[in-house]
C-alpha positions as CSV (number, residue, x, y, z in Angstrom):
1,M,-6.3,-14.2,-10.4
2,V,-4.0,-11.2,-10.7
3,E,-5.0,-7.7,-11.8
4,I,-2.5,-4.9,-12.7
5,Y,-3.4,-1.2,-12.7
6,I,-1.4,1.9,-13.5
7,V,-3.2,4.9,-11.9
8,K,-2.3,8.6,-11.9
9,N,-2.3,10.2,-8.5
10,D,-5.5,12.1,-9.4
11,G,-7.3,8.7,-9.8
12,V,-7.3,8.5,-13.6
13,L,-6.8,4.9,-14.8
14,L,-4.1,4.8,-17.4
15,Y,-3.7,1.0,-17.8
16,Y,-5.4,-2.2,-16.7
17,N,-4.8,-5.9,-17.4
18,S,-5.9,-9.1,-15.7
19,S,-5.1,-12.8,-15.8
20,D,-8.8,-13.4,-15.7
21,K,-9.9,-14.5,-19.2
22,N,-13.4,-13.2,-18.7
23,K,-12.4,-9.6,-17.9
24,K,-15.1,-7.6,-19.6
25,Q,-16.9,-6.9,-16.3
26,R,-13.6,-6.2,-14.5
27,V,-12.6,-3.6,-17.1
28,E,-15.8,-1.8,-16.5
29,N,-15.1,-1.7,-12.7
30,A,-11.4,-0.8,-13.2
31,A,-12.0,2.9,-13.4
32,L,-14.0,2.9,-10.2
33,F,-11.3,0.9,-8.4
34,S,-8.6,3.3,-9.6
35,G,-10.6,6.2,-8.1
36,I,-10.9,4.3,-4.8
37,I,-7.1,3.7,-4.7
38,S,-6.5,7.4,-5.3
39,A,-9.0,8.4,-2.6
40,I,-7.4,6.1,0.0
41,K,-3.9,7.5,-0.9
42,S,-5.1,11.1,-0.7
43,F,-7.0,10.5,2.6
44,L,-3.9,9.0,4.3
45,K,-1.7,11.7,3.0
46,E,-4.1,14.4,4.3
47,L,-4.0,12.8,7.7
48,E,-0.2,12.6,7.5
49,I,-0.3,8.9,8.3
50,G,1.9,7.9,5.4
51,D,1.4,6.2,2.1
52,V,-0.5,2.9,1.8
53,Q,1.4,0.0,0.5
54,T,-1.0,-2.9,1.0
55,F,-4.5,-3.5,2.2
56,S,-6.9,-6.5,2.1
57,T,-10.5,-7.3,1.5
58,D,-12.2,-10.6,2.2
59,E,-11.0,-12.1,-1.1
60,N,-8.0,-10.1,-2.3
61,T,-4.8,-8.3,-1.2
62,I,-4.0,-5.1,-2.9
63,F,-0.3,-4.1,-3.3
64,I,0.6,-0.5,-4.2
65,Q,3.8,1.1,-5.2
66,T,4.0,4.8,-5.9
67,R,6.7,6.1,-8.3
68,S,6.6,9.8,-9.3
69,D,3.1,10.7,-10.3
70,L,1.8,7.1,-10.8
71,A,0.6,4.3,-8.6
72,Y,1.3,0.7,-9.7
73,V,-1.2,-1.7,-8.2
74,F,-1.3,-5.5,-8.1
75,V,-4.5,-7.2,-6.9
76,I,-4.0,-10.8,-6.0
77,N,-6.6,-13.3,-4.7
78,K,-5.8,-14.4,-1.1
79,K,-6.2,-18.0,-2.1
80,S,-3.0,-17.8,-4.1
81,N,-1.0,-18.0,-0.9
82,V,1.9,-16.0,-2.4
83,D,4.3,-14.4,0.1
84,E,3.9,-10.6,0.4
85,K,7.6,-9.9,0.1
86,T,7.7,-11.8,-3.2
87,V,4.7,-9.8,-4.5
88,F,6.4,-6.5,-3.5
89,N,9.6,-7.7,-5.3
90,F,7.6,-8.4,-8.4
91,L,5.7,-5.1,-8.2
92,D,9.0,-3.2,-7.7
93,E,10.6,-5.0,-10.7
94,Y,7.4,-4.4,-12.8
95,S,7.2,-0.7,-12.0
96,K,10.9,-0.1,-12.7
97,E,10.6,-1.9,-16.1
98,V,7.5,0.1,-17.1
99,C,9.2,3.3,-16.0
100,E,12.0,2.7,-18.4
101,I,9.6,2.9,-21.4
102,I,7.2,5.6,-20.3
103,D,7.1,9.3,-19.5
104,E,5.5,9.4,-16.0
105,K,5.2,13.2,-16.0
106,N,3.6,13.4,-19.4
107,T,1.1,10.6,-19.7
108,E,-0.7,12.5,-22.6
109,S,2.3,11.6,-24.7
110,W,1.6,7.9,-24.4
111,N,0.6,6.3,-27.7
112,D,-0.3,2.9,-29.1
113,R,3.3,1.8,-29.0
114,T,3.5,2.8,-25.4
115,F,0.5,0.6,-24.5
116,N,1.8,-2.3,-26.6
117,D,5.1,-2.1,-24.8
118,I,3.3,-2.0,-21.4
119,D,1.2,-5.0,-22.6
120,E,4.3,-7.0,-23.3
121,I,5.8,-6.3,-19.9
122,T,2.5,-7.0,-18.2
123,D,1.9,-10.3,-20.0
124,R,5.4,-11.4,-18.9
125,F,4.8,-10.5,-15.3
126,L,1.3,-12.0,-15.3
127,N,2.7,-15.3,-16.6
128,K,5.5,-15.2,-13.9
129,L,2.9,-14.5,-11.1
130,D,0.5,-17.2,-12.4
131,S,3.4,-19.7,-12.3
132,L,4.4,-18.6,-8.8
133,I,0.8,-18.9,-7.7
134,K,0.5,-22.4,-9.1
135,E,3.8,-23.4,-7.3
136,S,2.5,-21.9,-4.0
137,K,-0.7,-23.9,-4.3
138,I,1.2,-27.1,-5.0
139,T,3.4,-26.5,-2.0
140,K,0.5,-25.7,0.2
141,N,-1.3,-28.9,-0.9
142,L,1.8,-31.0,-0.3
143,M,2.2,-29.4,3.2
144,D,-1.5,-30.2,3.9
145,V,-1.1,-33.8,2.9
146,L,2.2,-34.3,4.8
147,W,1.1,-32.6,8.0
């Protein structure tokens, strides 16, 4: 499963999507999660440790890229076995593509067209990531069988 968030630095969730077909519960938790991301980023900044780029839970790895006033977040299940560098490349590509169609400084100007455009980009990236995850699982299974 892959989840994608776009979060303002103040913790406001602007956008959420997931490859999970049963996402009703996840949508309800998305706003809470975006607040946690913002709190972690603020805490590390206050301590002058630097910006967080990735962290893990028992089940997921969270990848974060900050551009201007927004954080772009991918949450990927650890069982996917996808290389971190590959995920960061996808995240960078995704955030750049979204930046081309939005006004990061003036999110109040976002309208239905903006969200439809973000949906199109997100669906394309979710499909790419899902394909990559399937390939990684196949490769891992082959390696397990061969070794």
